[in-house]
N, C-alpha and C positions, 0 to 999 in steps of 0.2 A: 293496384293501379299500375298500368304499363309504364315502365321507365324507359325513356328514350336515350339514356346513356349520355355520353359526352355531348355537350352543346357547342355549337360552332358559329363562327362568323361567316357570312356569305359575301361574295365579291363578284358582282354587285348584290346578288340576292342569296345564293346558296353556297358559294365556293368558299370554304373555310380556309383559314391560315394553315399552310401545309405542315407547320412544325408543332404548334401548340394545340390547334383545333379548338381552343377555348378563348380566342381573342375577342375582346369586347368591341361592339360596334362604335362606341363613342371614343373620341380621342382622349389621351391622358389629360387630366385637368391642369389648367394653368396654376402657377404657384399660389396665386391669391384666390383661387376658386376652391369651394368645398368639394370633396369627393362625393360622387353619386352614392346614394344609399344602395345596399346589396339588392334590395327588392326591385329597384328600378333597373339595375344592371341585368337582373334575371329576365326582366320583361323584354330587354333588347336582344337577347340571345335567340337563336333559331335552331331547330332540330337538325341533326345530321342529314346531309343530302341523301343518304341512303334511303331514308324514309320517303322522300319525294319520288325517287326512282321506283321504290316498291309500290307506291300509290299509282304511278303511271302504268306499271306492269299490271296491277290489279284491274284498272279501268280497261286496259287493252284486252285482257282475258275476258272481261265482261262483254266487251263489244263483239268478240268472236264467238261467244257462247250461244248466240242466236242460231248459228248453223247447227250446233249440237242439239238444240231444242226442237228443230223443225222436222226431222225424219219421222218421228212417231206420229206427228200430225198429218203427214202426207200419205201414209199407207192406204187408208180408206179412200180419200179423194182421188188418188191416182188409179186405184183399183176400179173405182166407179166410172171415172172419165175415160180411161184408155182400155179398161178390161185386162190390165196386166195382173198376173197372179201375185199374191203376197210374197211368194218365194222369189220372183223376179225383182220386185221392189226391194226385198230384203237383201238380195245379192248386191244391188247398187249401194245400199247402206253398208254392207260388209266390206266392199271395196274401199269406200270412204274411211271406215274405221281402221282397216288394215294399213292403208297408205298413211293415215294420220300417225300411226305408231311407227311404221318403217321409215318415215321421213325424219322423225325426231332426232335420232343420233347424228344423222348427217347435218341437220339444222344446227345442232349444238356445235359441231365442228365448223360449220360455215360462220357461225357467230364469232368464233375465235379468229377466223380468217378475214371477214369483211366487217364485223361489228354487229351489235345487236340491232341498232336502229335500221340499218339497211335491210337486213334479213326480215325483220318483223314488218316493216313498211311494205316490202315486196310481197310478203305472204298475205297481208290484208288485201292488197290489190288483186291477187290471184283468187282468193276465196270470194271476193265481191264479184269478180267477173264470172266465176263458175256458177255462183248462185243466181246471178242475173240472167245468164243464158238459159237456165232451165225453163223460163217462161215461154221460150220458143220451141221446146222439144215436142216431138210427136212419136218417137220410137224409143224402145227401152235402151238401146245402145247410147242414145243421147243423154239419158238420165245417168247411165254408168259413167260416161265421159265427163259430163258437167259436174254432177254431184259427187260421183264416186272418185274420179281422178283429180279434177281441178280443185274442188273444195277439200278433198282428202290431202293432197300435197300441200296446199296453202295452210290449212289448219294444223297439219303435222309440224310445220315450221314454227308454229306458235304454241306447240304442245307444252306439257309440263316440263320438258327439257328447257324451255324458255325461262320458266320460274326457277328451275334449278340453277341455270347459268347466272341469273340475276342474284340469287341468294348466295351462291358461292363467291361471286366477285365483290359484292357490296357489304356482306355481313360476315363477321366472325362470331360475335355473340348473337343470341336470339335467333339462330338459324331455324330451329324447329318451329318457333312461333311464326316467323315470317313465311316459312314454307306452308304452314297451315292457313295463313291469311291469303296468300296468293292462290293456293289450291281452291280456297273457298270462292275465288272469283268466278269460277265456272258455275258454281251453285247460285251465286248472286245473279249472274246473267240468266240462268234458268228461271229464277224467281221473277226477273224483269220481263223476259221475253215470252215465256210459256203462256201466261194469261192473255197477253196482247196478241200473240200469233194465233192462239186457238180461237179468239174472238174474230180475228180477221178471216181465218179459214171458214169459220161458221157463217159469217155474214157476207164475205166478199170472195170466197173461194181461195184456192191456194196460191195463185200467182202473186197477188199483192203481198202475201206473207213472205214469199221468196225475195221480192224487191225490198221489203222492209229490212231484212237482215243484211242484204247487200249494201244498202245505204248506211246502215249502222257501222259496218266494217270500214267503209270508206271514210266515215266521219272521224275515226280514230287515227287515221294516218297522220294528219298534221300534228296532233298531240304527241305522237311517238317521235316524229322527226324533230320537233322543237324542244322537247323537254327530257327525253330519254338520253342517258349517257352510257357509254360502254364500260368504262372503268372509273373507280374513284379517283385515280391519279389524273384523269382528264380534267378534273376540277380542283386539283391540288389537295386531295384528301387521302387518308388511309381508310380501309374498310371500317365500318362501324364495329366497335369493340376491339380493334387491333391496337397493339402497343407500337410506339415509334412513329417515325415520319412516313409519308406516303412512299410506296414502292413505285418505280417507273412502270409505265404501261408496257406490257410485253410486246415483242415484235409479232406481227401477224403470222399465224401458222399456216403455211401452204399445204396443199394436199389434203383438203378437208375429208374427201372420201376415203383416202388411204388411212388417215388417222382414225376415222370412225371404224373402219374394218379392223385396223390393228388393235384398237381398244376392245372390240368384240372378241378377237382371237385370243387376246391376253386374258380377258375376263372369263371366257368360256372354258378355260383350263381349270377353273375353280368350281367346286361343288356349290358354293354359296350363290354363284350367278344363276345356276339352273334352278335352285330352290326359289330364289327371288323371282326369276322370270316365270316359273311355273305357277307360283302362288298369284303373281300379278296377272297372269293370263286368266286365271279363274276369277280374279277381281273384275277384270273387264267383261268377262262373260256374264257375270251376275249383276252388272250395273249398266254400262252403256249398251252392251249387246242385247240384254234381256229387258230390264225394266224401262230404260229410257226409250228403247225402240218399240217395245211391244206392250207396255202397260196400258197405254191409251186404247189401242184396238182391242186388247183383252177385256178391259173394263166395258168398252162399247159393246162387245159380244154379249155381255150380261145386261144390257139395256141402259147403262150409265151414259148420259150425254157426254159428248166429246169435251165440252167446256168444263164440265165437272171433273172428268178424269185428268185433263190438263191442269186444272187447279190443284188437284192432289199432288201431281208431280211438282208443281211450283212450291207447294208446302214442304215437300221433301227437300227442296232447295233451301228453304228457310232453316230447317234443322240441320241440313248439311253444313251450312256456314258455321253454326254453333259447334257441331261435332268435329269439323275439320280444324278450326282454330283451337279447340280444346285438345285435339290430338297433337297438334304442334306443341302446345304447352306440355303435355304429358311426355312427348318425345324428348324434350330437353331434360327430363327428370327421371325417366324410367327406361327399362330395357325394351328396345324397339321390337325385339323378337316376340316377347310376351304380349306386347300391345297388339301386334299383328294377329297372333293366335286368338286373342279375345275377340277382335273385330270380325275375323272371318267366321268364327264359331257362332257369334250372335247373328250375323247376317244370314248364314245358312238356316238357322232356326227360324228366323222371320219368314224366309221364302217358303219354307215348308208349310206355313200356315196360310199363305196368301190365297191359294185356290178356293178355300172355304170362306174367305172374306169378301170376294168379289160379288157384287150385287148391282141392282139397278139404281140404288141410291147409296149415299154415304152414311154409314152407321158407325157408332162409337168404336167397335173393334177395328174397323178399317182405319179410323183416325189414329188409333194406337199403333197400328202397323206403320203408318206414314211417319209418325214421330220417331218410332224405334228404328226403322230402316233409314230414315233421313240422317239421324245422328251418326250412322255407320257408313254412309254412302261413299265418301272419299276420305274417310278417316285413315285409310290404309296408306295414303301417299306420304305424309311426313315421316313415319317410321321407315318406309321403304327407301326414301331418299337418304335418311340418316344411315341406314345400313349400307347403301352404295358409297356414301362418303367414308364410312369406316373401312370398307373393303378396298376401294379403288382410288382414293386420294384425288389427285388433280384431274384424273380422267373420269371422275364420278358422274359429272353431268352427261358425258357421252354414254357411259355405261348405263346410267339411268334411262337414257334415250332408248337403248336396246331393251331394257326391262319394260319400258313403256310400250315398245313395239310388240312385245309378247302380250301385254294387256290389250292392245287394240286388235291383235290377231284373234285372241280369245273372244273379244267383243264381236268381231266380224263373223266368226264361225257361228256364234249363237244368234246374231242378227239374222243370218241366212237360215240356220236350222230352225229358229223359232217360226219364221214364215212358212217353211216347208212343213213343220209339224202342224201348224194351224190349217194349212191346205189339206193335209192327209187325214188328220183326226178330228178336225172341227173344233179343237180346243187347245189351249196352251198349258193345260195342267201338267202334262208329262215334262215339259221344259222347266216349270217352276220346281218340281220335285228334284229333277236332275241337277239343277243349279244349286239347290240346297245341299245335296250330297257332295258336290264338288267343293263347296265352301268348307265343309268339314275336313276334306283332304288338304286344302290350303292352310288351315289352322295347324295341322300336324307338320306340314312342310316348314312353316315359319319357325316352329319350336326347335328344329334340328339345325338351323343355320348357325354356323360358327361365328364367334366374335372376330372382327377384323383388326388389322394392325393399328387402325386409327381410333379404336375404342377408348384407349386410355387418354389420348389427346383430347378427344371430344368430351370425356368426363371431366378432365381438368378445366377445359374451357367453360363448361356449364357451371362448375363450382366457382370459377372466377367471376363469371357473369352474375351468379346469384349473390356473391358477396359485394358486388359493386353498388 
């Protein structure tokens, strides 16, 4: 059973006493009153505010996941309506994916400067505007501007660096588990949005689907603004699992762009950064760039209905949630480098078999692939974040943003290359095999990463949390 650790009083709802963090909600009994029973006291306690912040972050990531779910459903409709090549459409998706990643480190620094709430609320508004404007487009450059640039910049500001920032600020214990849960938010959104959007595209064409995800993003803005908080000290708390009283909120850090570039310059002088970035680029190429973008049209090439193919992607999201949360739990207990090597090796093996499994209907071997691949989809994120924390300390969220940028650049390259390969060869087979081979390389790269200076501290924290 998941332990929520220290229990807190809220004032009036979630703000715990800054010194003890275990203050009872009831006043001390009068001299002639009987003390409350321990069981009743336990019922009056509430979990640490960090769990509410994590829940709001999770819901926000779900709301933004609709934009990541839509590109694979748009390739065939846009090709049929406008006559644009799959390479052209893939290029717009690649711009989106690349900007998603390149924005992340700057967004992490902006969160230090302006706060999480302001940055995330603005990002949601930008991606809603970009997605909504696509319904008026008639030229490829408009697709690139709206979906590639606006949605890419907005979604990049809510990328996994957002989850890393929340985890680093609000949690000392259970970081791996929380990372896994927040990372699974994208898969949960995929599970929610993919079947709905594929049904809308099939029955009502693609424009209502674009409007749907824009409205979903806007609906999250009030939730973020009212309930999300930047630091535990804003509500009189220490981070979950921390010893001692709350630490004061740090002063805003000016020069967000300069800090992001400085963190990159410092990290790039270490070999571990290039190994992490290279492996994560392959991760992006073999997931967002390939499967999320091209699985539906590839399955449709074999006669499978779009709704059935989208349903399979949604099922991947179900097992992705399980695999990512489990990976977070494993990351708290095992060597993150070896976990990454296992994940990449298994993913590469599964992609090698995919070309022979695609058919006009869903057969048991395909279901086995969906389960196997789904468990591995985003399992790489918790150990990658953990290695960034080990290596780069307080700059780890920004450095992870740069590592995520490599992930999205890799995804963008393959999103474009996959469309070009389909136009040139009439098949995606070559791309599946190439991605499988790249995953084997990523597994080897993960094994040679050196342990960072934070490895001993992280190990001690895990042992302490396990004994609490």
